[in-house]
Structure formats: structure tokens, C-alpha cells
C-alpha positions as CSV (number, residue, x, y, z in Angstrom):
1,M,1.8,7.5,16.5
2,S,3.2,5.1,19.1
3,A,6.7,6.2,20.4
4,V,7.1,2.7,21.5
5,G,6.3,1.2,18.2
6,Q,8.7,3.6,16.4
7,S,11.5,3.0,18.8
8,K,11.6,-0.7,18.1
9,S,12.4,-0.1,14.5
10,A,14.2,3.1,14.7
11,G,16.8,1.6,17.1
12,W,17.9,-1.0,14.6
13,G,20.3,1.2,12.6
14,V,21.2,-0.8,9.5
15,L,21.4,-4.4,10.8
16,P,18.4,-6.0,12.4
17,P,18.6,-8.2,15.5
18,L,19.1,-11.9,15.0
19,D,16.7,-12.9,17.8
20,G,13.9,-13.4,15.3
21,L,15.8,-15.6,13.0
22,K,13.6,-18.6,13.6
23,Q,10.7,-16.7,12.4
24,D,12.5,-14.7,9.8
25,F,14.4,-17.4,8.0
26,P,11.2,-19.5,6.8
27,A,9.3,-16.3,6.0
28,S,12.1,-15.1,3.8
29,I,11.8,-18.3,1.7
30,V,8.1,-17.7,1.4
31,V,8.7,-14.1,0.3
32,A,11.4,-15.2,-2.2
33,L,8.9,-17.7,-3.8
34,V,6.3,-15.0,-4.1
35,A,8.9,-12.5,-5.5
36,L,10.4,-14.6,-8.2
37,P,7.6,-14.9,-10.6
38,L,6.5,-11.3,-9.9
39,C,9.9,-9.9,-10.7
40,L,10.1,-11.7,-14.0
41,G,6.3,-10.9,-14.9
42,I,6.5,-7.2,-14.1
43,A,9.7,-7.0,-16.2
44,L,8.0,-8.6,-19.1
45,A,4.8,-6.5,-18.8
46,S,7.0,-3.4,-18.7
47,G,8.9,-4.3,-21.9
48,A,12.2,-4.5,-20.1
49,P,14.8,-7.3,-20.0
50,L,13.7,-10.1,-17.8
51,F,16.8,-9.9,-15.6
52,S,16.1,-6.2,-14.9
53,G,13.2,-7.3,-12.7
54,L,15.3,-9.8,-10.8
55,I,17.8,-7.0,-10.1
56,A,15.2,-4.8,-8.8
57,G,14.0,-7.7,-6.6
58,I,17.6,-8.4,-5.2
59,V,18.3,-4.7,-4.7
60,G,14.8,-4.3,-2.9
61,G,15.8,-7.1,-0.4
62,L,19.4,-6.3,0.1
63,V,19.6,-2.4,-0.3
64,V,16.4,-1.2,0.7
65,G,16.1,-3.7,3.4
66,L,19.3,-2.5,5.0
67,L,18.5,1.2,4.7
68,S,14.8,1.0,5.7
69,R,13.5,0.9,9.3
70,S,10.4,-0.9,8.3
71,P,10.2,-4.2,10.1
72,L,7.9,-6.0,7.6
73,S,7.8,-4.1,4.3
74,V,9.5,-5.7,1.3
75,S,10.5,-3.7,-1.8
76,G,11.0,-4.8,-5.4
77,P,9.6,-3.9,-8.9
78,A,6.0,-2.7,-8.6
79,A,3.0,-3.4,-10.7
80,G,1.9,0.1,-10.2
81,L,4.7,1.4,-12.2
82,T,4.4,-1.0,-15.1
83,V,2.6,1.4,-17.6
84,I,4.9,4.4,-16.7
85,V,8.0,2.2,-17.2
86,F,6.6,0.7,-20.5
87,D,5.9,4.2,-21.9
88,A,9.3,5.6,-20.6
89,I,11.3,2.8,-22.3
90,Q,9.4,3.4,-25.5
91,S,10.1,7.0,-25.4
92,L,13.8,7.0,-24.6
93,P,16.8,6.0,-26.9
94,S,17.8,3.0,-25.0
95,F,17.0,0.9,-21.9
96,Q,20.3,2.4,-20.4
97,A,18.9,5.9,-20.8
98,F,15.9,4.6,-18.8
99,T,18.1,3.3,-16.0
100,L,19.8,6.7,-15.9
101,A,16.3,8.0,-15.2
102,V,15.9,5.4,-12.4
103,V,19.2,6.7,-10.8
104,L,17.9,10.2,-10.9
105,A,14.7,9.3,-9.4
106,G,16.5,7.9,-6.5
107,V,18.3,11.0,-5.9
108,I,14.9,13.0,-6.0
109,Q,13.5,10.6,-3.4
110,M,16.4,11.2,-1.2
111,L,15.6,15.0,-1.5
112,F,12.0,14.2,-0.7
113,S,13.3,12.5,2.4
114,L,15.2,15.6,3.5
115,T,12.2,17.7,3.0
116,R,10.1,15.5,5.3
117,S,7.6,14.7,2.6
118,G,6.9,11.3,4.3
119,V,4.2,13.0,6.4
120,L,1.8,12.9,3.3
121,A,1.1,9.2,4.2
122,E,-0.6,10.2,7.5
123,F,-3.5,11.9,5.6
124,V,-4.7,8.8,3.9
125,P,-7.9,7.6,5.5
126,S,-7.8,4.1,6.9
127,S,-10.8,3.1,4.8
128,V,-8.8,3.9,1.7
129,I,-5.8,1.8,3.0
130,T,-8.0,-1.1,3.9
131,G,-9.7,-1.0,0.5
132,M,-6.4,-1.0,-1.2
133,L,-5.2,-4.1,0.6
134,T,-8.5,-5.9,-0.1
135,A,-8.5,-5.0,-3.7
136,I,-5.0,-6.3,-4.1
137,G,-6.1,-9.5,-2.6
138,L,-9.0,-9.8,-5.0
139,I,-6.8,-9.1,-7.9
140,L,-4.2,-11.7,-6.9
141,I,-7.1,-14.2,-6.8
142,L,-8.6,-13.2,-10.2
143,K,-5.2,-12.7,-11.9
144,Q,-3.8,-16.0,-10.7
145,V,-6.7,-18.4,-11.3
146,P,-5.7,-18.5,-15.1
147,H,-2.1,-19.3,-14.2
148,A,-3.5,-22.0,-11.8
149,V,-5.4,-23.7,-14.6
150,G,-2.7,-23.4,-17.2
151,Y,-3.4,-20.1,-19.1
152,D,-0.3,-17.9,-19.0
153,G,-1.2,-15.3,-21.5
154,D,-1.0,-12.4,-19.0
155,P,2.5,-12.0,-17.3
156,E,2.6,-12.5,-13.6
157,G,2.6,-9.1,-11.7
158,D,0.3,-7.4,-14.1
159,F,-2.4,-5.8,-11.8
160,A,-4.2,-3.7,-14.4
161,F,-7.7,-4.4,-15.5
162,A,-6.9,-4.1,-19.3
163,Q,-4.2,-6.7,-20.0
164,G,-1.4,-6.7,-22.7
165,D,-3.0,-9.8,-24.4
166,G,-6.2,-7.7,-25.5
167,M,-8.3,-9.1,-22.7
168,N,-9.2,-7.9,-19.3
169,T,-9.2,-9.5,-15.8
170,L,-12.7,-10.9,-16.1
171,S,-12.6,-11.9,-19.7
172,A,-9.2,-13.7,-19.2
173,L,-10.7,-15.5,-16.2
174,W,-13.7,-16.8,-18.2
175,Y,-11.5,-17.5,-21.3
176,S,-9.0,-19.7,-19.1
177,L,-11.8,-21.6,-17.3
178,A,-13.9,-22.2,-20.4
179,N,-11.2,-22.9,-23.0
180,Q,-7.6,-23.2,-21.5
181,L,-7.9,-25.8,-18.7
182,T,-4.5,-27.7,-18.7
183,L,-4.9,-30.9,-16.7
184,G,-1.3,-31.0,-15.2
185,A,-1.7,-27.3,-14.0
186,V,-5.1,-28.0,-12.5
187,I,-3.9,-31.0,-10.6
188,I,-0.8,-29.2,-9.3
189,S,-2.6,-25.9,-8.3
190,T,-5.6,-27.9,-6.7
191,L,-3.4,-30.0,-4.5
192,S,-1.3,-27.0,-3.7
193,I,-4.2,-24.8,-2.6
194,A,-5.6,-27.6,-0.5
195,F,-2.3,-28.2,1.2
196,L,-1.6,-24.5,1.9
197,F,-5.0,-24.1,3.6
198,W,-4.7,-27.3,5.5
199,W,-1.1,-26.5,6.6
200,D,-2.2,-23.1,7.9
201,A,-4.9,-24.7,10.0
202,N,-2.9,-27.8,11.2
203,K,0.8,-26.7,11.3
204,P,2.6,-28.1,14.1
205,K,3.1,-25.9,17.2
206,D,6.3,-27.6,18.2
207,G,9.2,-29.4,16.8
208,P,11.2,-28.9,13.5
209,L,8.2,-28.9,11.3
210,K,7.0,-25.8,13.0
211,L,9.5,-23.8,10.9
212,M,8.7,-25.6,7.6
213,P,7.1,-22.9,5.2
214,G,4.1,-24.4,3.4
215,P,4.9,-22.5,0.1
216,L,8.3,-24.3,-0.1
217,V,6.6,-27.7,0.4
218,V,4.3,-26.8,-2.3
219,V,7.0,-25.6,-4.7
220,V,9.2,-28.8,-4.1
221,A,6.3,-31.2,-4.5
222,A,5.1,-29.4,-7.6
223,V,8.4,-29.9,-9.2
224,G,8.4,-33.7,-8.2
225,I,4.8,-34.0,-9.4
226,N,5.5,-32.5,-12.7
227,A,8.6,-34.8,-13.1
228,L,6.4,-37.8,-12.3
229,F,4.0,-36.8,-15.0
230,G,6.9,-37.0,-17.6
231,V,7.3,-40.6,-16.6
232,I,3.8,-41.9,-16.0
233,A,1.7,-39.6,-18.3
234,P,3.9,-37.4,-20.7
235,G,0.9,-35.8,-22.1
236,V,0.0,-34.2,-18.8
237,Q,3.5,-32.9,-17.9
238,L,3.7,-29.1,-18.0
239,Q,6.1,-27.7,-20.7
240,S,8.4,-24.8,-20.5
241,R,5.7,-22.3,-21.3
242,H,4.0,-23.2,-18.1
243,L,7.2,-22.9,-15.9
244,V,9.3,-20.3,-14.5
245,E,11.7,-18.7,-17.1
246,V,14.8,-17.3,-15.3
247,P,17.6,-16.2,-17.7
248,V,20.4,-18.7,-17.6
249,A,23.9,-17.2,-18.0
250,E,26.9,-19.3,-19.1
251,G,29.4,-18.9,-16.3
252,L,30.3,-16.0,-14.0
253,S,31.1,-13.7,-17.1
254,G,27.9,-14.4,-18.6
255,F,26.2,-13.5,-15.4
256,L,27.9,-10.3,-14.9
257,A,27.1,-9.4,-18.6
258,L,23.4,-9.3,-17.5
259,F,24.2,-6.2,-15.4
260,A,24.6,-2.8,-17.3
261,L,25.5,0.6,-16.5
262,P,23.3,3.6,-17.4
263,D,24.0,5.8,-20.3
264,F,25.2,8.9,-18.6
265,G,25.5,10.6,-21.9
266,Q,21.6,11.1,-21.8
267,F,22.1,13.4,-18.6
268,G,21.0,16.3,-20.7
269,N,18.0,14.8,-22.2
270,A,14.9,16.5,-21.1
271,T,12.8,13.4,-21.4
272,V,15.1,11.5,-19.0
273,W,14.5,14.1,-16.4
274,T,10.7,14.1,-16.9
275,V,10.7,10.3,-16.4
276,A,12.9,10.5,-13.4
277,I,10.5,13.2,-11.8
278,T,7.5,11.0,-12.7
279,L,9.0,7.9,-11.3
280,A,10.2,9.7,-8.1
281,I,6.7,11.1,-7.3
282,V,4.8,7.9,-8.1
283,A,7.2,5.5,-6.5
284,S,7.3,7.6,-3.4
285,L,3.6,7.7,-3.2
286,E,3.2,3.9,-3.7
287,S,5.8,3.3,-1.1
288,L,4.3,5.5,1.5
289,L,1.0,3.9,0.9
290,S,2.4,0.3,1.1
291,V,4.4,0.9,4.4
292,T,1.2,2.6,5.9
293,A,-0.8,-0.4,5.0
294,I,1.7,-3.0,6.2
295,D,2.0,-1.2,9.6
296,E,-1.7,-1.7,10.0
297,L,-1.0,-5.5,9.4
298,D,1.9,-5.8,11.7
299,P,0.7,-7.8,14.9
300,Q,3.1,-5.6,17.0
301,R,1.6,-2.3,15.5
302,R,5.0,-0.9,15.0
303,V,5.2,2.4,13.1
304,T,7.6,3.0,10.2
305,D,9.5,6.2,9.9
306,K,8.2,7.4,6.5
307,N,10.9,9.9,5.8
308,R,13.6,7.2,6.4
309,E,11.6,5.0,4.0
310,L,11.8,7.6,1.3
311,F,15.6,7.7,1.9
312,A,15.9,4.0,1.7
313,Q,13.8,3.8,-1.5
314,G,15.8,6.5,-3.1
315,G,19.0,4.5,-2.2
316,G,17.5,1.3,-3.6
317,N,16.6,3.1,-6.9
318,I,20.0,4.6,-7.2
319,V,21.7,1.1,-7.0
320,S,19.1,-0.6,-9.1
321,G,19.5,1.9,-11.9
322,L,23.3,1.7,-11.8
323,I,23.5,-2.0,-12.4
324,G,20.6,-2.1,-15.0
325,G,17.4,-2.8,-12.7
326,L,13.9,-1.5,-12.8
327,P,12.7,1.1,-10.3
328,V,11.8,-0.4,-6.9
329,T,9.0,0.6,-4.4
330,S,7.7,-1.1,-1.2
331,V,5.3,-3.7,-2.5
332,I,2.1,-4.9,-0.7
333,V,2.0,-8.4,-2.2
334,R,5.5,-9.4,-1.0
335,S,5.1,-7.4,2.2
336,S,1.7,-9.1,3.0
337,A,3.2,-12.4,2.3
338,N,5.8,-11.5,4.6
339,V,3.4,-10.7,7.4
340,G,1.4,-13.8,6.7
341,A,4.6,-16.0,7.1
342,N,5.0,-14.5,10.6
343,A,8.2,-12.6,9.9
344,S,9.4,-10.5,12.9
345,S,11.9,-8.2,11.5
346,K,13.5,-6.8,8.4
347,L,15.9,-9.8,8.5
348,S,13.4,-11.6,6.4
349,T,13.4,-8.9,3.8
350,I,17.3,-9.1,3.6
351,L,17.4,-12.7,3.5
352,H,14.8,-13.0,0.7
353,G,17.0,-10.7,-1.5
354,S,19.9,-13.1,-0.6
355,W,18.0,-16.1,-1.8
356,L,17.1,-14.4,-5.1
357,L,20.6,-13.5,-5.7
358,L,22.0,-17.0,-5.0
359,S,19.3,-18.8,-6.8
360,V,19.7,-16.9,-10.1
361,L,23.4,-17.1,-9.7
362,L,23.8,-20.8,-8.7
363,V,20.6,-22.7,-9.7
364,P,18.6,-20.8,-12.4
365,A,18.2,-24.2,-14.3
366,I,16.5,-25.7,-11.1
367,L,14.2,-22.5,-10.7
368,N,13.1,-23.0,-14.4
369,L,11.5,-26.5,-13.2
370,I,9.1,-24.8,-10.9
371,P,5.5,-24.9,-12.4
372,L,3.7,-21.4,-12.5
373,S,0.5,-23.2,-11.3
374,A,2.3,-23.9,-7.9
375,L,3.3,-20.3,-7.4
376,A,-0.2,-19.2,-8.4
377,A,-1.5,-21.3,-5.6
378,V,0.8,-19.5,-3.2
379,L,-0.4,-16.1,-4.5
380,I,-4.1,-17.1,-4.4
381,Q,-3.6,-18.0,-0.7
382,T,-2.0,-14.7,-0.1
383,G,-4.9,-12.8,-1.9
384,Y,-7.4,-14.6,0.3
385,K,-5.6,-13.5,3.5
386,L,-5.8,-9.9,2.3
387,A,-9.4,-10.1,1.2
388,K,-11.2,-12.3,3.8
389,P,-15.0,-11.7,4.1
390,A,-14.6,-10.5,7.7
391,L,-13.0,-7.3,6.4
392,F,-16.2,-6.3,4.5
393,I,-18.4,-7.1,7.6
394,Q,-16.0,-5.2,9.8
395,R,-16.2,-2.0,7.6
396,W,-20.0,-2.5,7.2
397,K,-20.4,-2.3,11.0
398,Q,-18.3,0.9,11.2
399,G,-21.0,2.8,9.1
400,Y,-21.3,4.1,5.6
401,T,-18.7,6.8,6.1
402,Q,-16.1,4.0,6.3
403,F,-17.8,1.3,4.2
404,V,-18.5,3.5,1.0
405,P,-14.8,4.7,0.5
406,F,-13.6,1.2,1.3
407,I,-15.9,-0.3,-1.4
408,A,-15.1,2.5,-3.8
409,T,-11.4,2.0,-3.5
410,I,-11.8,-1.8,-4.2
411,V,-14.1,-1.2,-7.2
412,A,-11.9,1.5,-8.6
413,I,-8.6,-0.6,-8.3
414,L,-10.3,-3.7,-9.7
415,F,-11.6,-1.9,-12.8
416,T,-8.6,0.4,-13.6
417,D,-5.2,-0.1,-12.1
418,L,-3.5,0.4,-8.7
419,L,-2.7,4.0,-9.0
420,I,-5.8,5.3,-10.5
421,G,-7.9,3.2,-8.2
422,I,-6.0,4.6,-5.1
423,A,-6.5,8.2,-6.5
424,I,-10.4,7.5,-6.8
425,G,-10.5,6.1,-3.4
426,L,-8.7,9.0,-1.9
427,V,-11.0,11.6,-3.6
428,I,-14.1,9.8,-2.4
429,G,-12.6,9.3,1.2
430,F,-11.8,13.1,1.4
431,V,-15.3,13.9,0.3
432,F,-16.6,11.9,3.3
433,V,-14.0,13.6,5.6
434,I,-15.2,17.1,4.4
435,A,-18.9,16.1,4.5
436,R,-18.3,15.1,8.2
437,N,-16.9,18.5,8.9
438,F,-20.0,20.1,7.4
439,R,-22.4,18.1,9.5
440,S,-23.8,20.3,12.3
441,A,-20.9,21.8,14.2
442,V,-23.1,24.4,15.9
443,T,-26.3,23.9,17.7
444,L,-28.9,26.2,19.1
445,V,-31.1,25.1,22.1
446,C,-33.5,27.4,23.9
447,D,-35.9,26.7,26.9
448,P,-39.6,26.6,26.1
449,D,-40.3,30.3,26.9
450,G,-37.2,31.4,24.9
451,K,-35.8,33.3,27.8
452,S,-32.6,31.2,28.1
453,C,-30.7,30.0,25.1
454,M,-27.3,28.3,24.3
455,V,-25.3,28.3,21.0
456,R,-22.8,25.4,21.4
457,A,-19.7,24.7,19.2
458,R,-19.4,20.8,19.1
459,R,-15.9,21.0,17.6
460,N,-13.3,23.3,16.3
461,L,-14.8,26.1,13.9
462,Y,-13.3,26.7,10.5
463,F,-14.4,29.1,7.8
464,I,-16.6,26.5,6.4
465,H,-18.8,26.8,9.5
466,K,-19.5,30.7,9.0
467,L,-23.0,30.2,7.7
468,E,-24.0,27.6,10.3
469,L,-22.7,29.8,13.1
470,Q,-24.6,32.9,11.7
471,K,-27.8,31.0,11.3
472,A,-27.6,29.7,14.9
473,L,-27.1,33.2,16.3
474,N,-29.9,34.8,14.2
475,G,-32.2,32.1,15.7
476,V,-31.7,33.6,19.2
477,P,-35.1,35.4,20.2
478,D,-35.0,39.0,21.3
479,G,-34.8,39.4,25.1
480,A,-33.0,36.1,25.7
481,D,-30.0,35.3,28.0
482,L,-27.6,33.6,25.6
483,L,-24.6,31.4,26.4
484,V,-22.1,31.0,23.6
485,D,-20.3,27.7,24.6
486,L,-16.9,27.3,23.0
487,S,-15.6,24.9,25.6
488,A,-15.4,22.0,23.2
489,T,-13.0,23.9,20.7
490,S,-9.4,24.3,20.7
491,Y,-9.4,26.5,17.7
492,V,-11.9,29.0,16.3
493,D,-10.9,30.8,13.2
494,L,-11.0,34.6,12.9
495,D,-14.0,34.7,10.5
496,N,-16.1,33.1,13.2
497,I,-14.6,35.1,16.0
498,D,-15.6,38.2,14.0
499,I,-19.2,36.8,13.8
500,I,-19.5,36.2,17.5
501,N,-18.0,39.7,18.3
502,A,-20.4,41.4,15.8
503,F,-23.3,39.7,17.4
504,I,-22.4,40.8,20.9
505,R,-22.0,44.4,19.6
506,G,-25.5,44.2,18.2
507,A,-27.0,42.2,21.3
508,P,-28.0,45.4,23.3
509,F,-30.3,46.5,20.5
510,R,-32.3,43.3,20.8
511,D,-32.1,43.3,24.5
512,I,-29.9,40.1,24.5
513,T,-27.6,39.4,27.3
514,V,-24.5,37.4,26.1
515,S,-22.2,35.2,28.2
516,V,-19.3,33.2,26.7
517,R,-17.6,30.0,27.9
518,G,-14.3,28.3,26.9
519,D,-10.7,29.0,26.9
520,I,-10.8,30.4,23.3
521,A,-13.3,32.9,24.3
522,E,-10.9,34.3,27.0
523,K,-8.4,35.1,24.4
524,S,-10.6,36.1,21.3
525,V,-14.2,37.2,22.3
526,T,-14.8,40.7,23.5
527,L,-18.0,41.0,25.8
528,V,-19.7,44.3,25.3
529,N,-22.7,44.4,27.6
530,A,-22.3,41.7,30.2
531,P,-19.6,39.9,32.2
532,R,-18.6,36.4,31.4
533,R,-20.8,34.0,33.2
534,E,-22.3,30.5,32.9
535,L,-26.0,30.1,32.6
536,V,-28.0,27.5,34.3
537,H,-28.9,24.2,32.6
538,I,-31.0,24.9,29.4
């Protein structure tokens, strides 16, 4: 962990510096455009009021953004919680009882922070983290292509393989391409994708256009093109089912009525507590994995304080639950869009929450003119950036111990859902970690006449190495001079020390002279029949 990297974020306190405003301002607009359909889609897939998803997105930007010390992570409603939230809402008496569970989950997350539980994120293999990012990139592409061509049967933000419309990711992709092509959507998405990739490659380095976010150009142009279709080709114009659907309130009182307090009368309901504990654990794990992954994408390689992140997520869930929102976590899709838009600090996160709040408060009718196919184009480009072919080549060159967990994580996430896929990837990753520790940790080398031998520990010895050590010592021929080399170790557990000492005690009966080398030996190994010395080269 880099002390320098940590200090940059840890020193900000609550408010970030403003010296990165030129980067953070346009980046925040990109993130808001990415977040808008995901907030609505996740709420729809969760069986919750649509506005509850927007509340979670706003809170994720303003509250979590202020409390967190992560420079680039963006929080909001998470696809990984969709199934849990849907089942919880069905099992509880009311949605207000569910939001009480969200508040309690936030309190539990703060307790996790106090117990320093954020350290768990440091034990996740990098191959699994990279696999998770790549899988999400592929899912974005596969899930957004149907929206890009005009099939909007599956809500935005649903990352599960099995969809609520009875299809799965692959069948929906085929069905949309074979049967549901909508000319207006195809024209808008094709032009949008082409422009986004062209803009990335040819964006001006100087002048005011340098700050122009490509996704904003795409969205504004898409609204204009769709309006033009209404004039010159009404049959091609996209109708409301292919556009963003933000709830429109009548006046300030109607807007405030969209918020709701939890039902505190359900405090004694055991199911509420079960849901709260489940949400706290799963949301915490998802947030820890997300911020760890985003730290790896950060060009400045800053390191997020994981315990502070749990505190921030807990604070966000308390506020979101209190005003009728869904649970929040750090979200990879928004965060990676933030990185891709060249954000420099958490000011981008906070501003994106402000844009969401102002837009749903002041201009919801204008938001409802945005074609989903244009937003799909933005997400497809984001997915490509996460799943570039170069990532596969890089992991392949690192060897099968990195490539297999990487691919396994991708496949598992693609064909199950985010949480199950990550769990499978972790299991396979840990299997390879354990397998590496089972590889030869102890070697026996003897000269041709068997008079001089060396048993060398190549790394720290744990109980799993007992058999290997015993086998090496048993292979020493009678009458040999033996060097037990522990110089490469900083730890040898008691079981292995006992094996070495037992061998030394029995060595005189086999006419074996034993010498031991290494700092560990000075403290732990008792020589019976010879002084410690170093043998000549063997």
C-alpha cells in the first residue's frame, strides 16, 4: 500500500480540492448520463418505485461522495443487490418497512467500519478483480445492444444472466437482432457509437472543445435527431417506450411527496433485521470489491481507505433509507465511466449527484426526451473500455495461475450474476493460491558421492509443508554432512521446527552431521551433535 497514494485522498477531509474542476466538471456530466438510466432500471428490476432508484443515485453522489475518501469511486443503486432487494420487498409488509431495513443496514456498515472490516478487500486476488471488471464490460455490451437496436424488454441495470422477461442475456441479444430492430433506434445508436469512438481518438487537446464530454454531445444530438424524425419521418420517430421515463411531479409539493420516511413501527420485525444484515454484508462486500477495482484503474494509483469507505457507505444507506431510497454501494459501471472521463477527484462524484437532483427537480420532462438507444451507446463504449482485448493478452502472458482465475471469474459472472460469479472466481483464485503454496517449498540436493547434502526451504514453512520437509530429510543418505538452509524464511511453524529437531536428535545414529543456517534457526533449532556452520557449495 502506498503511503503517498493514501495521503492524497485521506487529506481531503469532507470537501475535495477545486483544482481539478476542469476535469471533474465534464466527467460529472458523463457519469450523470450513465447513472440516470441505471437508477431507473435497477429500481424497476427490484420491484421498487422508480423514484427510489433516483434517490439512491442522488444520495450516492452527494452523501457518500462527501463522506468517502475514494477519489474516483461513484456510488448508487447496485445491480448486484437487485435479487436481494426484490425478494426483501416481497417478504416485508410494505416498501417503507424495507427502507427501515436499509437504514439499519447502514448502521451495521458503520459498525463494520469501526471493527476495521475493510481489510478483507486486500485478500482478493488481482486476477479476480480484473476478471470482474472485464465481465462487467462484456455484460454492458451484451445487455445494451438490445436497447441500442430498440428492444427494451429488460430493464437498464439488470446484470443477471436470467432476465425478468423470461429470456437470458444471450437469447435476448439474438431475439433483439433477429426480430426487434427499430430503425430510429438503430440510426441513433450507430451514429452515437461511431461519434464516441471518433471523439475519443480525435478530441482536441486545446481550446474549449477539450472540455466537451462526448456523451453529452451524443445525448443532445439524439434528442434533436429524434425530434427531426417526428417532422420528416414520423414512422421512424421513437415513442415513449424507447425513451427515458423519469417520474414527473406536479410542483414542489408533488416532488416532495415522492420521498417517504421508513415505517419505524416495523423495528421489532425479525424479517426486517434479517434483510438489514443481509444487505449490510452484501453491500459492504460489493463496495469493497468495487473500490479495490477502481483503485487499480486510477492513473495516479491512489489507495482508498477501505474502512472509511464502509463508514461512507453506511452513512449513505442511512440517508437513502430515511428518505425512501434503495440501498447504495460503490458501483463499478459509474466509477469506470468516471475514470474513463478523466475525473481527478471525488468532486466529480459529488457534482454528478447534484446534476441528478437538479435534473429530476427542474427538467424531468426534458430528460424524458432522451432515447434509450443513445444512452446504450454510451454504456457500450464504457463496456469496451473495461473489456479491451489487450486485457486478455496481458493475463495470458502472466501464466495460467493468473489467466485461469481471470477467465473463470468472467465466465461465472456472465452466466450467473455479479455476486455468484465473484464468489466462484474467489474460490478458484484461492485454489491457485493454495496450489502455489503446495508447490515444492523444500528441496534436497546432494553431491554425486552423497557425502554433502543440503535441505533448503525456499519460502516460509507452514503445517502444509510437513510432509514435504519430512520426505526431504528422509532422503539424506547415512554418513552425510547436511546443511539445513532456512535463510530464505522469515517464519517456520512449530510443527516443522519439531521435525527438524527430531531429525537432529536422530542424526548421530545415522552418522549424519547437521548444520543449520538462517535467523530462524538461531532461535528455534537445537543442534545436538555439531556446531552451526556453513557447508561448502553443493
